[in-house]
C-alpha positions in Angstrom: -0.2 -0.1 -0.1 1.2 3.4 -0.9 2.5 5.9 2.2 1.2 9.6 1.7 4.4 11.2 1.8 5.4 14.9 1.2 4.7 16.0 -2.6 2.4 13.5 -3.2 -1.6 14.2 -4.0 -3.7 13.0 -1.7 -7.7 12.0 -1.7 -8.8 12.6 1.9 -12.3 12.0 3.9 -12.7 13.8 6.8 -15.1 15.1 9.3 -14.4 18.4 11.3 -15.8 18.9 14.7 -15.6 21.3 17.6 -14.6 20.0 20.6 -17.9 19.0 22.0 -18.6 17.2 18.9 -20.3 19.6 16.6 -19.8 18.8 12.9 -18.9 21.8 11.3 -17.8 20.1 8.4 -17.7 16.8 6.3 -17.0 15.4 3.0 -19.5 12.5 3.5 -22.0 13.9 1.4 -19.6 15.0 -1.2 -16.3 14.3 -2.8 -13.3 13.6 -0.8 -10.7 16.5 -0.1 -7.7 16.5 -2.8 -4.6 18.3 -2.0 -0.9 18.0 -2.2 0.7 17.1 0.9 3.2 19.7 2.2 2.2 22.8 -0.2 0.8 24.7 3.3 -3.1 24.6 1.9 -4.0 22.6 4.9 -3.8 23.4 8.8 -0.4 22.0 9.4 -1.6 19.8 12.2 -3.6 17.8 8.8 -0.7 17.6 6.9 1.5 16.0 9.7 -1.2 13.8 10.3 -1.7 12.5 6.6 2.3 12.2 6.4 3.0 8.8 6.5 -0.7 7.3 6.5 -1.6 4.5 3.8 -4.6 4.4 1.6 -7.4 3.4 3.7 -5.9 4.5 7.1 -8.1 6.1 9.6 -6.8 8.9 12.0 -8.2 11.6 14.7 -6.3 14.7 15.0 -7.1 17.1 18.3 -6.1 20.9 16.7 -6.3 23.2 19.2 -7.7 26.6 18.9 -4.0 28.4 18.5 -3.1 26.0 15.9 -6.4 26.3 13.8 -7.3 29.5 13.4 -6.0 31.7 16.1 -7.7 32.7 19.6 -11.0 34.9 19.3 -10.2 38.5 18.9 -12.1 41.7 20.2 -10.1 44.1 18.2 -11.1 42.3 15.1 -15.1 43.5 15.8 -16.0 46.9 14.7 -18.6 48.8 14.5 -18.9 51.1 11.1 -21.3 53.7 9.7 -24.4 52.1 7.7 -23.9 54.7 4.9 -20.5 53.9 4.6 -21.4 50.2 2.6 -22.8 50.0 -0.6 -26.8 50.4 -0.5 -27.3 46.9 -2.3 -25.0 44.7 0.3 -27.5 42.5 2.5 -27.2 43.5 5.8 -28.6 40.2 7.3 -27.0 39.1 10.5 -25.0 36.1 9.7 -24.4 37.3 6.4 -20.4 37.0 5.3 -19.4 39.9 3.2 -15.8 40.7 1.5 -14.5 43.9 2.6 -12.2 46.0 0.5 -9.1 47.5 3.1 -6.9 50.4 1.9 -3.0 48.6 1.0 -4.4 44.9 1.7 -6.0 42.2 0.5 -10.1 42.0 0.8 -11.2 40.8 4.2 -14.5 38.2 4.9 -16.2 39.5 7.6 -19.6 38.5 9.5 -22.5 40.6 9.8 -23.0 40.6 14.1 -25.4 43.3 14.5 -27.1 45.7 12.2 -29.3 49.1 13.6 -30.7 52.3 11.8 -27.2 53.8 11.6 -24.5 50.9 12.0 -23.3 47.3 11.2 -21.4 45.7 13.9 -18.3 43.3 11.6 -16.7 40.9 12.8 -13.4 39.9 11.0 -12.5 36.9 13.3 -12.4 33.1 11.4 -15.6 31.6 12.1 -13.9 28.7 13.8 -11.2 31.1 16.1 -11.1 30.3 19.1 -12.4 26.8 19.1 -10.5 23.3 19.1 -11.0 21.1 16.5 -11.1 17.5 15.9 -11.1 15.6 12.6 -11.7 12.2 11.6 -9.6 11.3 8.6 -9.6 8.8 6.0 -7.0 8.5 3.5 -8.5 7.3 0.4 -5.9 8.0 -2.6 -2.4 8.4 -3.0 -0.9 9.7 -6.4 
């Protein structure tokens, strides 16, 4: 059986859960996740876990918040004037928006609150501050 090594293209079935068991993502009803091992597109803890796995092997990986998406940071929450956003933007609580920042790449934010005059936006990753557990199954190595 082939073992996954850095540079290999791998296919991985996965279920991502919060520490309390709540599933936040899974490939169960979709195609396996495909990536090149070692190219840095995955959380390093997942890449490290997949390294050396054989096709068909399963593994559970615990990823603390600091190694996943970092701590939740209050300074990434801002209240801005509602009229500073284009009128055509859907401002429902929970909506995710791309916001342009001068001199940097656009940032994904979540709408936390909407009043008559202001909008509260959160630039934290939705999984920030969460310890994560991934159930992995290596499907293929090429």
